[in-house]
N, CA, C and O atoms as a printed pandas DataFrame, in Angstrom:
     atom_number atom_name residue_name chain_id  residue_number  x_coord  y_coord  z_coord
0              1         N          UNK        A               1  -22.815    8.825  -26.023
1              2        CA          UNK        A               1  -21.385    8.582  -26.126
2              3         C          UNK        A               1  -20.630    9.480  -25.132
3              4         O          UNK        A               1  -21.129   10.520  -24.701
4              5         N          UNK        A               2  -19.428    9.048  -24.791
5              6        CA          UNK        A               2  -18.610    9.819  -23.863
6              7         C          UNK        A               2  -17.996   11.018  -24.577
7              8         O          UNK        A               2  -17.597   10.936  -25.738
8              9         N          UNK        A               3  -17.933   12.132  -23.852
9             10        CA          UNK        A               3  -17.322   13.321  -24.433
10            11         C          UNK        A               3  -15.796   13.191  -24.407
11            12         O          UNK        A               3  -15.262   12.270  -23.790
12            13         N          UNK        A               4  -15.106   14.100  -25.067
13            14        CA          UNK        A               4  -13.646   14.065  -25.125
14            15         C          UNK        A               4  -13.038   14.213  -23.731
15            16         O          UNK        A               4  -12.039   13.568  -23.414
16            17         N          UNK        A               5  -13.643   15.064  -22.901
17            18        CA          UNK        A               5  -13.118   15.241  -21.545
18            19         C          UNK        A               5  -13.275   13.968  -20.722
19            20         O          UNK        A               5  -12.401   13.616  -19.930
20            21         N          UNK        A               6  -14.408   13.276  -20.920
21            22        CA          UNK        A               6  -14.607   12.020  -20.209
22            23         C          UNK        A               6  -13.567   10.991  -20.649
23            24         O          UNK        A               6  -13.069   10.222  -19.827
24            25         N          UNK        A               7  -13.240   10.974  -21.934
25            26        CA          UNK        A               7  -12.237   10.016  -22.423
26            27         C          UNK        A               7  -10.855   10.356  -21.873
27            28         O          UNK        A               7  -10.084    9.453  -21.549
28            29         N          UNK        A               8  -10.530   11.643  -21.761
29            30        CA          UNK        A               8   -9.237   12.026  -21.180
30            31         C          UNK        A               8   -9.155   11.573  -19.727
31            32         O          UNK        A               8   -8.131   11.048  -19.289
32            33         N          UNK        A               9  -10.225   11.775  -18.993
33            34        CA          UNK        A               9  -10.245   11.368  -17.591
34            35         C          UNK        A               9  -10.164    9.845  -17.477
35            36         O          UNK        A               9   -9.464    9.317  -16.612
36            37         N          UNK        A              10  -10.875    9.151  -18.348
37            38        CA          UNK        A              10  -10.855    7.688  -18.308
38            39         C          UNK        A              10   -9.466    7.165  -18.661
39            40         O          UNK        A              10   -8.982    6.228  -18.026
40            41         N          UNK        A              11   -8.822    7.754  -19.658
41            42        CA          UNK        A              11   -7.475    7.324  -20.034
42            43         C          UNK        A              11   -6.480    7.590  -18.914
43            44         O          UNK        A              11   -5.590    6.776  -18.669
44            45         N          UNK        A              12   -6.622    8.716  -18.237
45            46        CA          UNK        A              12   -5.729    9.023  -17.122
46            47         C          UNK        A              12   -5.937    8.032  -15.981
47            48         O          UNK        A              12   -4.973    7.570  -15.370
48            49         N          UNK        A              13   -7.183    7.712  -15.700
49            50        CA          UNK        A              13   -7.485    6.748  -14.644
50            51         C          UNK        A              13   -6.936    5.374  -14.999
51            52         O          UNK        A              13   -6.342    4.694  -14.162
52            53         N          UNK        A              14   -7.141    4.975  -16.253
53            54        CA          UNK        A              14   -6.649    3.676  -16.710
54            55         C          UNK        A              14   -5.126    3.617  -16.635
55            56         O          UNK        A              14   -4.578    2.609  -16.189
56            57         N          UNK        A              15   -4.436    4.660  -17.055
57            58        CA          UNK        A              15   -2.980    4.686  -17.020
58            59         C          UNK        A              15   -2.483    4.598  -15.574
59            60         O          UNK        A              15   -1.512    3.896  -15.292
60            61         N          UNK        A              16   -3.138    5.300  -14.675
61            62        CA          UNK        A              16   -2.758    5.224  -13.269
62            63         C          UNK        A              16   -2.972    3.835  -12.703
63            64         O          UNK        A              16   -2.147    3.338  -11.936
64            65         N          UNK        A              17   -4.078    3.205  -13.077
65            66        CA          UNK        A              17   -4.367    1.852  -12.614
66            67         C          UNK        A              17   -3.324    0.863  -13.132
67            68         O          UNK        A              17   -2.846    0.013  -12.380
68            69         N          UNK        A              18   -2.970    0.972  -14.409
69            70        CA          UNK        A              18   -1.978    0.074  -15.000
70            71         C          UNK        A              18   -0.618    0.271  -14.327
71            72         O          UNK        A              18    0.077   -0.706  -14.052
72            73         N          UNK        A              19   -0.230    1.517  -14.061
73            74        CA          UNK        A              19    1.036    1.767  -13.369
74            75         C          UNK        A              19    1.020    1.178  -11.965
75            76         O          UNK        A              19    2.014    0.607  -11.517
76            77         N          UNK        A              20   -0.102    1.316  -11.273
77            78        CA          UNK        A              20   -0.205    0.761   -9.929
78            79         C          UNK        A              20   -0.053   -0.759   -9.978
79            80         O          UNK        A              20    0.663   -1.335   -9.158
80            81         N          UNK        A              21   -0.713   -1.406  -10.923
81            82        CA          UNK        A              21   -0.618   -2.860  -11.062
82            83         C          UNK        A              21    0.808   -3.259  -11.419
83            84         O          UNK        A              21    1.341   -4.231  -10.885
84            85         N          UNK        A              22    1.425   -2.496  -12.333
85            86        CA          UNK        A              22    2.774   -2.827  -12.818
86            87         C          UNK        A              22    3.782   -2.840  -11.672
87            88         O          UNK        A              22    4.694   -3.666  -11.665
88            89         N          UNK        A              23    3.631   -1.942  -10.709
89            90        CA          UNK        A              23    4.576   -1.874   -9.604
90            91         C          UNK        A              23    4.139   -2.698   -8.394
91            92         O          UNK        A              23    4.982   -3.101   -7.593
92            93         N          UNK        A              24    2.850   -2.953   -8.246
93            94        CA          UNK        A              24    2.407   -3.676   -7.055
94            95         C          UNK        A              24    2.560   -5.188   -7.197
95            96         O          UNK        A              24    2.781   -5.871   -6.196
96            97         N          UNK        A              25    2.450   -5.732   -8.412
97            98        CA          UNK        A              25    2.567   -7.182   -8.574
98            99         C          UNK        A              25    3.956   -7.685   -8.158
99           100         O          UNK        A              25    4.029   -8.667   -7.420
100          101         N          UNK        A              26    5.056   -7.066   -8.590
101          102        CA          UNK        A              26    6.362   -7.536   -8.112
102          103         C          UNK        A              26    6.521   -7.398   -6.592
103          104         O          UNK        A              26    7.126   -8.260   -5.955
104          105         N          UNK        A              27    5.989   -6.336   -6.018
105          106        CA          UNK        A              27    6.074   -6.165   -4.564
106          107         C          UNK        A              27    5.312   -7.286   -3.863
107          108         O          UNK        A              27    5.806   -7.852   -2.888
108          109         N          UNK        A              28    4.125   -7.608   -4.344
109          110        CA          UNK        A              28    3.337   -8.690   -3.757
110          111         C          UNK        A              28    4.070  -10.017   -3.910
111          112         O          UNK        A              28    4.060  -10.839   -2.993
112          113         N          UNK        A              29    4.712  -10.235   -5.069
113          114        CA          UNK        A              29    5.461  -11.474   -5.283
114          115         C          UNK        A              29    6.619  -11.586   -4.297
115          116         O          UNK        A              29    6.864  -12.666   -3.757
116          117         N          UNK        A              30    7.333  -10.495   -4.054
117          118        CA          UNK        A              30    8.450  -10.521   -3.102
118          119         C          UNK        A              30    7.940  -10.792   -1.688
119          120         O          UNK        A              30    8.534  -11.586   -0.957
120          121         N          UNK        A              31    6.864  -10.151   -1.304
121          122        CA          UNK        A              31    6.298  -10.377    0.032
122          123         C          UNK        A              31    5.847  -11.827    0.171
123          124         O          UNK        A              31    6.078  -12.453    1.206
124          125         N          UNK        A              32    5.209  -12.360   -0.859
125          126        CA          UNK        A              32    4.747  -13.747   -0.818
126          127         C          UNK        A              32    5.927  -14.696   -0.701
127          128         O          UNK        A              32    5.879  -15.634    0.096
128          129         N          UNK        A              33    6.983  -14.478   -1.473
129          130        CA          UNK        A              33    8.172  -15.335   -1.394
130          131         C          UNK        A              33    8.782  -15.252    0.005
131          132         O          UNK        A              33    9.198  -16.269    0.559
132          133         N          UNK        A              34    8.836  -14.067    0.570
133          134        CA          UNK        A              34    9.385  -13.882    1.915
134          135         C          UNK        A              34    8.569  -14.656    2.949
135          136         O          UNK        A              34    9.136  -15.320    3.816
136          137         N          UNK        A              35    7.253  -14.573    2.862
137          138        CA          UNK        A              35    6.383  -15.279    3.810
138          139         C          UNK        A              35    6.540  -16.785    3.645
139          140         O          UNK        A              35    6.583  -17.514    4.637
140          141         N          UNK        A              36    6.625  -17.258    2.411
141          142        CA          UNK        A              36    6.797  -18.695    2.172
142          143         C          UNK        A              36    8.120  -19.166    2.765
143          144         O          UNK        A              36    8.184  -20.241    3.361
144          145         N          UNK        A              37    9.171  -18.374    2.607
145          146        CA          UNK        A              37   10.462  -18.760    3.193
146          147         C          UNK        A              37   10.411  -18.776    4.714
147          148         O          UNK        A              37   11.045  -19.623    5.343
148          149         N          UNK        A              38    9.671  -17.860    5.309
149          150        CA          UNK        A              38    9.547  -17.834    6.774
150          151         C          UNK        A              38    8.793  -19.063    7.257
151          152         O          UNK        A              38    9.153  -19.649    8.278
152          153         N          UNK        A              39    7.754  -19.459    6.537
153          154        CA          UNK        A              39    6.913  -20.578    6.975
154          155         C          UNK        A              39    7.694  -21.889    6.925
155          156         O          UNK        A              39    7.478  -22.764    7.764
156          157         N          UNK        A              40    8.588  -22.039    5.964
157          158        CA          UNK        A              40    9.277  -23.327    5.826
158          159         C          UNK        A              40   10.125  -23.597    6.994
159          160         O          UNK        A              40   10.781  -24.637    7.054
């Protein structure tokens, strides 16, 4: 089983990953919309 320190590190990594996804998806959506508008 994972030790308590491993779980703390895993939770920190997971939280960072979720924050990155939370902010990157809207940015990607805006870039995609911009590119689609340019192509038309």
